[in-house]
C-alpha positions as CSV (number, residue, x, y, z in Angstrom):
1,X,86.8,186.0,155.8
2,X,86.7,182.8,157.8
3,X,89.6,180.5,157.7
4,X,89.5,176.8,157.8
5,X,92.3,174.6,158.9
6,X,92.0,171.0,157.7
7,X,94.3,168.1,158.4
8,X,92.2,165.3,157.1
9,X,92.3,162.9,154.1
10,X,89.4,163.3,151.7
11,X,88.7,161.5,148.5
12,X,87.4,163.5,145.6
13,X,83.8,162.7,146.2
14,X,84.1,163.9,149.8
15,X,85.8,167.0,148.7
16,X,83.0,167.7,146.2
17,X,80.4,167.2,148.9
18,X,82.3,169.6,151.2
19,X,82.5,172.3,148.5
20,X,78.7,171.9,147.9
21,X,78.1,173.0,151.5
22,X,79.8,176.4,150.7
23,X,77.8,179.4,149.8
24,X,77.6,180.4,146.2
25,X,80.1,183.2,146.7
26,X,82.5,180.8,148.4
27,X,82.1,178.2,145.6
28,X,83.0,180.9,143.1
29,X,86.1,181.6,145.0
30,X,87.1,177.9,145.0
31,X,86.3,177.8,141.2
32,X,88.5,180.9,140.6
33,X,91.3,179.5,142.7
34,X,91.3,176.3,140.6
35,X,90.9,177.7,137.1
36,X,92.9,180.9,137.4
37,X,96.1,178.9,137.8
38,X,98.4,179.0,134.8
39,X,97.5,175.9,132.9
40,X,100.2,174.7,130.6
41,X,99.0,173.0,127.5
42,X,101.5,170.5,126.2
43,X,103.0,171.5,122.8
44,X,101.9,168.1,121.4
45,X,98.3,168.9,122.3
46,X,98.6,172.3,120.8
47,X,99.9,170.7,117.6
48,X,97.0,168.3,117.4
49,X,94.4,171.1,117.8
50,X,96.1,173.2,115.1
51,X,96.2,170.2,112.7
52,X,92.5,169.6,113.3
53,X,91.7,173.3,112.7
54,X,93.6,173.2,109.4
55,X,91.7,170.1,108.3
56,X,88.4,171.8,109.0
57,X,89.5,174.9,107.1
58,X,90.6,172.8,104.1
59,X,87.5,170.5,104.1
60,X,84.6,172.2,106.0
61,X,82.0,169.8,104.6
62,X,83.5,167.0,106.7
63,X,81.9,168.6,109.8
64,X,78.7,167.2,111.1
65,X,75.9,169.1,112.8
66,X,75.5,168.3,116.5
67,X,71.7,168.1,116.3
68,X,71.9,165.4,113.6
69,X,74.7,163.5,115.3
70,X,73.1,163.6,118.8
71,X,70.0,161.8,117.4
72,X,72.1,158.8,116.3
73,X,73.6,158.3,119.8
């Protein structure tokens, strides 16, 4: 595996452009490195999701179909 030593400042757009120059296999490695980290979801966010799921279970008719909603946007 090739190694790259960088000591430069990049903004996000420049970083994205650099990653786009990688091979598909290398891009997947970058993706795995980013998303395989343990992501902690704040308890408050978990609570909000659980509350919303409970609302859906108790009142499923309040949900709208995406096909219908997307036509109104």
